[in-house]
Structures are given as C-alpha cells and as structure tokens.
Residue, then its C-alpha position, 0 to 999 in steps of 0.5 A: m486490497i486484493p482482487s480475488p479469484s472467480s466466484s466459481s472457485s467453489a466449483a469442482p476444480p480441474s485436474p492438474s496440468s499434465s506438465t506437473s511431474p509425479v512426485p515421490s512420496p516423502s521419505s527420509s531420502n534428501s531427494a525428495a521432490p517439491p510439491s508441484p503446481s496445480s491448475s486448480s481454480s481454487a488458487a487465490p491471491p495474497s496482498p500486502s494490505s487489505s486496504s490500499s494495496p491490491l495484490p492479485s491472485a496467482s493464476s490457475s495456470s500457474s503450473a504451467a512453465p512460464p515462457s523463458p526469455s528468448s536467450s534463456s535456452s543457452a543459459a545454464p540453470p543454477s542447479p548443482s546437479s550434473s545437468s546443470s551444464a545442459a542448456p535449459p530448454s524452453p518450458s515444456s510443450s504442455s505449458s502452452a496447453a489451455p488448462p482444463s476449465p472448471s464446471s460452472s456447476s458446483s455439484a460436479a464431481p472433483p477429479s481424484p487426487s493423484s495416487s501419490s498424494s496418499a503416500a504415507p508421510p514421515s513424522p516431522s523431524s529436524s532432519s533437512s530431508a523431512a517433508p514439511p509437517s502439517p501445521s496441526s499439533s499432531s507431528s504425523a500429519a501429512p506433508p504438502s505434496p504435489s498432485s500428479s494425476s495428470s490423467a484425470a479428466p477435466p470437468s466439462p463446461s456446464s451446458s447451462s452456458s447456452a441457457a436462454p436469457p433469464s426472465p425477470t425475477p422478484s426482488t433479489s432472486p437473479a436468474a441462473a444464466t446471464t444475458d445482454s439484453v431484456l425486453i419486457d412488455v409489462g402486464s402482457a401475457s409474457d410478463p412473468a409474475v412479480s411479487g407485490t404487484t398487480k397486472y393491469s390493462s386499459t381500453s383507453s387510447f394512448t399516445g406512444t413515444s419515439s421508440i415504444a409503440a402506443n399499445v404497450y402502454k395499455t398494460g403494466r404492473s402497479g405495486s407499492d414497492f416492487s423490483y425487477s432483477f436481472d443477471l447481465q453479462p459484464g458491460a455498460y447498459d442503457i435502461i428504458l422504462g415506459f410509463a403512462e397514467y392509465t387511470s382517469g381517477f388519478c387525472s384530476e390533479p397532481g400528486k395522486r401518484v408519485f414514485n421513485v425509481y432506483v437502479n441497484g439502490e441508486i435513485q435514478v428517477e425521483s418523485l415522478d408524478i406522471y400526470d403532473e409532468y405529462g398528463c394522462f394516456k400519454g406514454v413517457e419514456k425514461k432513459l437511464g444508464s447503468s455499468v454492470g461489472s462481471v463481479i457485481t455482488e448483486p444482479l441489476t435490479i430496478r426498484l419502483e417505490a411508491i411515495v403517494g398511490a402506487a408505482i406503475v411501469s408498462y415497459v422494460s428495455i435493457s440493451p448494451a450501451e453504445n460505445g460502452c465498456i467492454p470487459a477484459s473477461n467474462s469470468g472472474g469475480l469476488a468472494d463472500g465478504e467483498d462488496h465491490a470491485a472498482h474502488s475509487v480513492p480520491g485522496s485527501y488534500p492536503p495529504q494527511i501524513n501526520a498530526n501536523s499535516p495542514k488541513s487546508y491550502v493558503d492563498s499566500d499570494g492573494d490572487g484568490f487561487v491555489s494550484v493543487t495537484i490531485d491524484g487518484s492513483g490510489s484507486h484500484s480494483h478487487f477483480f481477479d480472473n483466476a482462470n485467465n490471470i487477469i488482474g483488476q485495473i482502473t481504466e477510466y478516471t473522471w473528476t467532476l465538481v460536485e456542485t456543477g457536474e463539470v468535468l475537470s479531468k479524465q486523467v489519473s492526476f491533474s492540477y487545478n486552480f482552486p478558489l478560496g473556500t471548500t470545493r467538493l470533488k468526485l472521482a468516478v472510476v471504471d475497471n476492466s471488469c466494467t464495474t464502477d465506483e465513485a467517491e468524494t473528497t474536498v479541497t479547502v483554500t483559505g486566505s493568508i490570515q491563519p490561526g496563531v502567533y508567528c514568532y522569529y528567533y535570533n541567536g544571542n541578543p542582537m541590537i535593536m534599532g527602531g524596534d527591529p532586530l538587526g540581522n536575519p532570524q535563524f528559526a521561526a515557529v507558530a505558537a497557539n496563543p501569546n502564553l509562550g513556552f518557547p519551543t526547542f531549537s538549536f540555540s534555545g539553551s543560550t541567550f536569544l531574542s524572539r519577535c512575535f507577530f499576531f492579530f487579536e480579534v476584538d468582539a466589543d469596543s472597550e475604551a479601557a481594557a486591561v492588559s498586562l505582561s509577564a516574563s521569566g528568564g528575560t525581559a519582554r515588550v508589547y507593541k500595539g501597532e507601532d506604539l510601545l504598550l507594555d514593558t516588563d522593565g517598566m510598565a508591566s500592566t495598563t489599560t488601552e482602547l480596543a475596537v472591534g476587529l483585528l488589532a495588530f500586536e507584536i511581542i519582543f522577548e529577550r532571554t538574558s539569563t540561561s538559568g530556569t525556563p524562559a516564558m512570557q505571558f500577555k493578558v487582556e482583561g486578565s486572561v491570555p487571548s484564546s487560540s481562536k482569537v489570535f491569527y497571523d498573516q502568512s503572506v508577510v512571513k519572511p522565509i528563513l533558509q537553514l540548509l542545502t542538502p547537498a550544498d555542492g554539485p558539478d558544473s553541469g547542474g542537475t543536482s537535486v537540492k533539498v532546501t530546509g528552513y522555516g516559513l517556506f510558504q509557496p509560492l516562492t521564487v528561488t535563485f541560484g546566483g541570480q539564475t531562477v529555478t522552480a521550487g517543487g518536490s515534497t513542499t512543506p513550510e519547512q522544505f522544498f526541492v530545487t534543481s541546480p542550474p548549470a554553473g555560471s562564472d562563479s564557483v560559489v553562488q548565493v541561494v535566496a527564496t523570495t515571496a510573492g510579496g517581495l520578502s526575501s530570505n537570507a542567503v545560503e551558499f551553493s558550490y560548484g565544482s564537485v567531483c561527486d555524481s548528483i544522486g539520481f536514477d533512470g528508470v528502465d525496464m529489464k528486457t529479454t535478450g530479444g527485447a521483450q518485457v520480462d512478463f512471465l514471473q507469475l505475479p512477483t511479491c518479494v525478491t532477494i539476490g544470491g551469491d551467484g548474483k541472480l535474482y530469486i523472486g517469490t510469487l503468488g503463483a507459488t514458485v520461486q523464479v530465478l533470473g540471471y541478467k547482465p547488469d550493464t544492459l539489464t537483459v535477462d540471459s538465463h531463467c529457471y524456477s521451482k515448481a508450484l508449491l501445494d499443501n495436502n494439509f489444506q485442500k479444496n474439493s480434494v485438491p491441495a491448496q496453492r501456497d502464496i509466497l510473500g517473503i524470501t531470504f537466504d541464510p547468510r551462512d549457507t553455501g548451498l543457495k537454499p532460499y527460505i520462503s514464507t508461504q501460505t494460503l490466504f483468503w482461506f474461507d473468504k475466497d473458498r480456497v480451503d474446505r470450510s470443514n478444515t478448521a486448521a485453515w487459520r494456522n496454515g502459514a509456514i516457512d519453507r526451504l527450497k534447494p538447487g535441484s532438477d526435475p525429469s519432467d521439466s528441464k527449467v526446474c532448478l529449485v526443488y523442495d527441501k523442508r518445512v522449517v516452521s508450521g502453524l503460523p497464523i494467516s488471516n482470512h483475507d490478505h494479511g499473512v506471513n510476510q518478509i523474513v530476515f535472519t538475525q546476527g545470532g542465526d535466529l529468523l525474524i518472521t513478520v506476521g500480519g494482523f487479522t483486524n483493522s484496529g483490533l476488532p473483526q469486520y467482514r472486509l478483513g476476514n471477520y476473525w479476531e486476532t490470535t496470540l501470534s498474529a500482528a506481530i514479528l515472531i522469532a524462530k529460534l533456529s540457533k538451537g540447531g538440531s533440537f529446534d522445534g518449528n511446529i507451533v502447538y496450540s491449546n485450541d486448534d479449531e478457533p483462533r481467538l481461543s488458541k494459546q501457544i503451547g509448543g514450538d520454538v517460535d516466540v513473540y519478538c515485538t507486537g502491535l504491527r498491523n501488517p508489517f509487509a517488509m523488514a530489513m537489517t542494516g549494516s549497524g545490525d538495526v532492524y527496520a520494518v514498514d507497517q500499513g495503517p488502518n483504513c476507514n470502513f474496515g472495522n472499528t477501534a478497540t479501546t479496552c479488553d472489555d471490547y471482547d465478549e465471548e458470549a457475543a463472539l459465539t453468535y457473531n456471524r463471521f460469514k456475513p457482512t458484519t462489523w464488531p461494534g466496539m466502544v468506539q465506532h467510526g466511518c470514513a469522514k464522521f462520527p467521531y472521526s475517520i480511522s484512516r491512517p498512513d503507513k509507518v516506518v518503525h525501528i524494531t526492537q524486542g519487547s516493543f509495542y507499536g500501537h495495533a490492538n490485539l485483544q487476544r494477547g490482552g494486557d496492555e495491547c487491548a487499545w489501538i494507539d493513534p499515531f497522530d497523537d499517540k493516544t488511545a481512541d478515547d484519549k488515554a495515554p499509551p503503554a510504557r512499552y509503546k514505541k512511536e514510529l520513525a515516520t509516516l508515508k502515504s499508503s501503501v508502503t511495501g518495500i524497505r532496504e538500506y542502500r549500500s552502494n558507494h555511488f554518489c560519494g556515499a551520500l545515499r549509503g546507509e539511508l533506508i529506501m522505501s517502495t510503494h505498491k503499484g508503482g508509486t513513489t520511492y523514498r529515502m530516509g536517513v536513520n541512526g539507530g532509533s532516530k530519524t536524521s533526514g526525510p523521508d523524501a522522495l527519491a524517484s517517482n516510480g518503483g514497486t511492491s518489493f525491490i533489491e539492490d544489486a552489486h551495481g547499486s541498481l534498485i530492482f523491482p519485479m512489478l506485480n501488477q505491471a507484469k515487468v521488471y523495473v529498474l532504477k539505475p544510478q546515474v553515474g559517470a565514468k571513473s578514471g581508476v579502479y572503482a568498487a561500487n557495491a558488494v552483494p550479498w553483504r551479510h555472511g557467516k563467520g566460517g566464510g565459504t560463501k560467495v560475494v559479487i562485487g560491482g564497479k568499474n576498471f577491475g582489470s583482467n586480474p583483480s584481487v580482493s580482500i575483506g578485513g585484510s583476508t583474501c577473498s578468492v576470485t572465482a570469476n571476474s570482468e572489467t565491472e564485476i567480480t565474484c569471490t569466495v568470502p574468507s572466515s573472520s570475526s563478527g562485525l563490519k569489515d572493509l572490502v578492498v579491490t586491487s587491479s593488476t595494475g596496482g590501483s585499488s578501491t575501498l568499500p568501507k564496512a562492506i561486509l557484515y559478518m554474523n555473530 
C-alpha cells in the first residue's frame, strides 16, 4: 500500500518552481523540449502493491534539481550535445528555494497555467518528433507539456492557521482548526451545546480529586448517547475525564446508572457505575491514553453511551502526553478511501507460502517448547507528507501476549520459545505521523504426534532381517491413511520396498475386530506392534483385539512387478481408517539426506550449503567430518542450510544429521579443495566521492543500465536519474537527470498532473541511449490528483521515450522528452499501474498492467473500480510494424472503464489473470518471467462467476464511499469462509495463458479467481484449460526479477532468476528451465530493494525507494591469476550491431581485444577491470564473448550476448 499525499492536495496548488525552464510548444521539430516538473501539491505516489508494499508519493518539490554528489561537478553528462564536455554544475540555486506552500483554503484561486501550455499541439504521428498525444481517442488532443509560469504568485498560507483552539462539537463534526490541548468545565456557562444532552447543576457538596477542584463536579451533562469531538495536532495525548454521582435518587443501590466510555470507537471504560464503585457526591478521575496521528480519518472523539439510566460527565481535559510521540510532520495525510496510516502486519506462523505450508510448529525434541522467530517487517505506513517529501515509516513495535499483556519485545523481529498450544500475539505499531495500529496473530505448537502415515522407501528389494530392511531409505513421505496409492519418486517406476508406520486411534474396545489387507503389483505385510498380523501371501484377513487408545501398526509393501500401478489397502471392520484416526510420531522419524548444493567448497570454509532430503525435522545436529555446524536458513522438512567449516585433515568429509532423539541420517559427501568462489555477496551502500549517501534520487522505482555503463533510474518524482559510478569503489562520479514529466491532458486545478514512472528499458537495437519509460498518474481520483470532471483519468497510462539532450535553464539535464509511444493504458484509481516493460526478440514491447481489483470485485481500498478489458494483464505493443504502428488506444466508451472495449490501436492482450505484475524480465533462453502480487484480506471480495457483475447495481454503486461489492463469496482476514490473503507468485509468461486473477470485464473463462493453494475457484470448481500455474510462491511483496548473468562462482549462479522484495527484504534465487522450476526459491541475501539491475561486474544494484540510498550486493570474489571476464551488459543487442557493451572482469591488460560470435567488438575504452566495445553485426541468438589480453591470455563468457531476431 502507498502513503498518500496531503489531504490538502485539493487546495489550490502553488505555482511551479522558478527552476522550471520554459518549453516551446510542440512542433514537428525534433528539438521539442520535454515536459517539465511542477511543485504542485497535487503530485501523488504510485506503488507496487496496494496491499503489502508501500511506495510513497513524489515530493511536491520534485521539480527542484536534486543535489548532486560532491564530485559530480566535474563529470560530463551523457548528452550528445556540444555542451556534453562541459563540467555539469551543481543544481541551480533555485532548487534550494522552498517551494510555495499551498493555501489551506480550498477556495483559493489556483495559479494560471503557463502561457506556453496553451500552444496548439500537433496531431499525433508515428514521427519521433511528435509530442505525446492524449490518451483520448481523439488524435488532436493536447500533449503533455510543462508549466513554465515561474512568475505566478504562490497562494498565501491561510490565516486560519492562527485560529483559536476549537470548541467541542457534537458527534462527528470536528472544528475547523487544530489544537494540542482541551479543557472543558462541562455544564458551566463556557461549555458549548452538545446534541442529545442536558446540562445539570447541583447545590450539594462534593469531594474533589487530586487534579480537579471539587466545585467542577457541581455541573455536568447527561444523555443516553453523546460525543465530544476534537481536531488535534498530531501526537500522543492524555485524556482525563471527571465524573461524580450528583443525584441522591441514584445513590440508593448499585445499577441505576451504568455507562461506557469510548475513544475513537475503542472502549476505554466499560460498565462504569459511579455509585457502586465510589459512592455519591465524590469526584472520580479517569485517565485514558490516546495517540492521535496527523492522518487520522476522524477527529478524536470521546463517546459516552448509557447502558442503564443516563451517562454523565463533569470535566474533560486533553493534554499532550509526557514523553509522547513527536510526529515527523504536521502536514500530509490520507485521501478518501484510505482508513488508516500505520498498518500492523504481524505475519502468519508458520508462513503460509503454499497449500503445503504447515499450520503449526512441532515440538520434536519433547521439551514442550519451540523457538520461533517472529517478524513484523511487513508493517508499514500509508502516511505521506507531499510538501516535505516525508514517507510514512513504522517507528515503534510492541509485541505482547494477548492473554496476559506481557511485553515480549520492542523490536521489529525477535525469537521466543513458544509452549505447546496456541499463543495469541498482538503487534502494536506507531508510525512517524504518530498514528497507531495493532493486529493479532497466533503461534501454534503441537506435540510430536502428527496426523498421517509415515512411509520410508527403499530402492530395489533390500533383504529384510528381523522385519527391518537392510540399508538406508532413499525417500520418505506422509500418506493421509493406509489406503496407499504410492507417490512418485525417482525410483517409483522400478521395484521398491516401502515401510510405513502409524498409530490407529481406537474409540471402543473390541475383542475380535475384523482386519484385512490387499495389494496389487507386489506383496504386503502388516505388523501390530512387533507381531505379524496380516500377509497377502498367506493370511490376508483375520480378527484381532483392539483396545481403546493408540495402537502401533507397521506395513511393509514390496513391489515385485513393474507392470500396473502398485497399491495397498489396510481395512478395519471393512473400512480404511480415516485420516482423522491415524497418526505418526515425528520425534522418531529418521532423517534422510539426499543432496548437498554445492557438494564442494574451498578449504577456507564459509560455503553456504543447501541440504535437501526427507524428514528433516528440526532441531537437527549436523556434522561435517565430525565438526558440528548449525542448521538454519529457510528450514522445511525437505531442506535446511549450513555453512561449511574450514577443512580439516581430510579433503572429503561425511555430512550427517542427527535428531534430538539420537537418530542419525545416512551420510553424504562434501569435498574440500574447490578453486571456485562460494556464492556470497557483501552488502554495501553506494556513496558519492565525498562519502555521502546517494539520497537525491527522488524516490526510485525502477532501474536499467545503458551501453555507457551508467544507471538509468525511474522515479516517483517523474524524472529519470542518471548515475555514473566507479564499480571498484561503488562511488558516484557523475549525475544528471531529465526534468519532471507532466501531462496537460490530466490536470488538477489547471495544473498538469505529474507522471509516476514505474518501468524503464532500452530498445536493444538503439544506438542513441533513448530510454523507454512507463508513465502514469496513479490515485487519479482517490488522492485528487486529477480533476474529477476528467472522466478519461482511468486511461492516463502511457509509454514515453526520452532522448539525450540538454536544457538551457539547467546544465544538469541530460535527457529530454522525445515522444509518446503508447497512450490510453488503463491505470487503477489506486497503486496498480503500468509497470515494467520488456522488448521481445521480434522488436515488440511487452507491457505489464496492474489490475483494478483485489480478486475480481471492486472495493474502496483499491480504488473502487471494476477491471477493464486491458487491465490485469500483460499487453504487447506491435512496434515491429515500424512507421505504421499506432500506439493510441481507442475505446468504445471513453468515460466508464467497466463498459469500455478496445476498438483501435496496435496494442493487444498478450496474457491475462495477473493481479499486479510489478516486474518482468527476459532470460538468455528468450523466456520471459514475471512476479505477480497476491490478493489481501479486506481489500475486496472474490469473483466466482460472470454473474457477480450486475450493471443495474453497478450504476448505483457509490465508488466514492468506503463500499465493497458483495459478490457471491465474501471473506475477511481470518474467518468466513476463509482468508483471501495469498503470497506473491513467480510466473513463466507465455502468450494466451491465464494466471488466475479474475476480470469480469473480459468475461468468458476469466470470471472466477483461481486460488493458487489448490488451483480451484473459490467455490471449488476446476480452473479453465488455459490456466497456467505459478512456478513458485513467495512472501509478499516481491517487486524485482532478473536473470543472473555473471560467470562468478564458476557459473554456479548463472542462469538463475533473482527476485527482490520491497522495503529491503529478502533477495531470492531460483533455478528455472523454461516453464519448469529446477531449484529454490532460496534466500540469496537478507537485504535488497524494490528493483535492481546487475552490472558488468556481477553486482546487484538496488536504488532504495524508502531508505533514500543505493544499496549494492557485491559478489565475494577472490583474486584471479589470469584474464577473467565476469559479465557483459547490456547483454541484448540488435542484429545490425553498432550498440555498446560493457565487459567487467580482471586482468584485461593495456590493450585487450574482444570478439562476439567470432567477430571483432571494437574497443572504445578499457582498463584493467572494464572494457567498452561496439557490438558487431550478427545473426540472431546467443553468442560467446571472448576477451584476449595483449599478453595472449583469454577468457570466454559463454552465451554472453543475445541478438534479437
């Protein structure tokens, strides 16, 4: 979810910053300048996922030139102009000027738009010089243009800011101004009227309290249900209420006056009976606490509700709490539809990643406890101060036991020994706007007795001695009951032996219960305890005594024939025991080790080794040749991770795992002496040459790398930031940017809306460094970024292109506007928009477009609009058509997205059913993969049929209120009938596939949401034939994906997918082969960011959205003795060549040469660690790259360069 700009965004916006340069009106000249930035407070943010990933908004000051790194004044910007050799100066002095503040009065007149914005635009054209057209079907609409009215006077601050503190008002009618203290002698002459109450006074004598004088209790108000409401400055407050029973008629017996007290809907004093607790004519002081944030959607409201008689109050005092929260900002806020700022996300335990995720932790060692790591890092804030560029952050975490109130931790994450049973945990959070939220989760710990039948499998037919097979099992699995249709495993097609253990729960004694055994494809035996009970070669049925309790059984099945399907069935009294009556003891399961990845490492140790197998229930003691190591990482019953210790005297050691009960696994071998570097990365921050953080990127969302080796970073500030850097020291040595992009077609109070950039790429064939960017204005109505009279706001998405160029008003500008490529793309009224873009091998452009709904049906937390025929999909723009390409999407209905059908434009649906595909990437094989963000509870109900849509009801549905379309399947976060929250998905993209997100506007087989946990609809129907299941699921929010291309670690990581998570979460790795997963996903690093790019040296570079820095995962690589080529970027190129490639590595020498596919790549720059050369022409496909030093040594990067078709 995304923090929103200030709720004052509907006020008249300020004039643009004087640093904005005038831009000529659009013309056929290719020198047309780009849209420029604005300081308008109407700018608002986009985000990756409405549910779990806060992307903040761009600052209203985003038009100011960002500060450059200290050394950047000497770096040349990558502009092709004659000024490109000039040293780029620091941002203009005007950039430091405070932006004009908007008036707090919504009636203030907005500044006039620049006279330049009224210039007549050209008609859209395929010509690159054309200004971007409107998304409207009309080709003559005005293009986006900058506002250059730097002389417009900014609105003055409203004088109401000095208004006196508000008086209390009835019910939910807050006063216009805000205060930080309230003192009311209720019932006195100064007490204003409160609806539904009666003033009273008494002549009796009262006893006072420590802080309230006795005479205050002589007056008050009474009523059956009444409220005091106050607008307060952000902060934490103490609330003191004074009460006294003043009527002798209520003092004869308890129960005549009983009432509740609420603060903002939360009960604070329950069933207060003043006489029963304190007597008559005696003052009672109740001190309450409350945290009030700057973005609460209601005033602080104190409500008194009578249960018996009338509620009364004599005194109200509200004052700032001692040591209370101090907000980072007193401005900013939420827009209509948001219902909270701070958002507590305590997580689920164990994490529910897929349908097989366990629902509880098991006490395998029998000590009655399990240590569990609790993580609240998913908590976030929806606060955003647009004027001051302050992003909502959680600042306080408090974990308590619900039953006792005991505080367990004040950290975001902690470990705790949970006892047997279910423990309820509460996480309370506070954000930097001082708003609070809390949520509960549970941790369930069970004993070692678990449901099911535990079976070991042995390859072949091992000899049996004393009932036990000789040797170690090679596979193990849990069956639901003893009706065994055997699972598939590596040797299931040949002869095998299975040995299954279980307890059968007997409810009633029986002296002669009938039991039977049958088998096909082999023979079977059943043991009751240690006694042979049944044998298919002899006695296949009999009777036996059963006693109440758990009886131990063992079944051995030997497959002797490979024809037919093997099966075995054990019955008691004619029926197979139900799954609720069979159990196994996890504490006596023998672990099976199958594979070590990698199985070798250097003598120094430190290799992260993934151990896979079966029955790997923790805790396990793991030894490498007798040296004990700690199992950890992503532990499941099928895997864990260990770090190899330094080598001892043996070059090959045995790895063994042993349970707490002393059961040891089979041994697998690990070899020392490897010359390959172990896979590992160091996390470092990129710095300026002066050592400062790179904190001037204006909220980065996406990144790519150009043929010049520089980073091109798209931002929520509507700019593209360009960073040159030194890869050895990771210091920025040049910095320039584009001016902020505005669009005149979408305005707020006559000020063009700022464009949010969520995707960036280069055409692999382009020799001119012209980045393509996905642009949009998100939250168009939800955060009042676009006038509500503009019914085209829902289709404001576009693909724009920039080009190298300069600006006479700002020497740091190195990119200028070139043209609009695609217009009319659907954008949700929330944070799902046009995300990453990727060129196909044929030269078309794949465009990811987020959905408008949570799982098919509208709801206010996601903008409250139905899907469109082009949303929740990947589209393809047919750029391969060349000059005849028409990127202007035309609809049958321009005003209502749910009724709009596409009737024009060379943009088609490529694949569908993707809720919010935030990232997408192509691999060297030409396969395309994407990450899609899963649905969240309380963000909308689930579509099951096309009948969930009703046009008559849609006509009256109020999308501007906190409404939820009911649908046929409704749900909450934890009940009726289930929680809809699901993890994010990694998907293999193929044309025509459907991935499960419902879109009733496309209709047909897309009207039902498909649950990735069971691949069925919410009402348990099978998915459509074209449904394509995900490769993997990951904890939300996954926001970045790339193929790792570097040859580091002897190529062990090359070709794997790398996935990053929002807000600095885990970075994952996963092996793939086309549409199949070959390994993982496994954690690669504990940190990362929203998006990333791999550079020529194998470093993963993450411009951090929330943390205002650039974070780098730098590979841990040792010294190399000869020429070593690590990686080449960009690695995709056109067949005609002429583009640049940067090669990273070591020991290149003074005069290296490079060949690609056997043809010379002409070197244009080189050093010991980096080469830039011009790519030769070639046929399509993957080509090897060879670097040869002047001394004759060479290094080959296999399949390093992919030429387009």
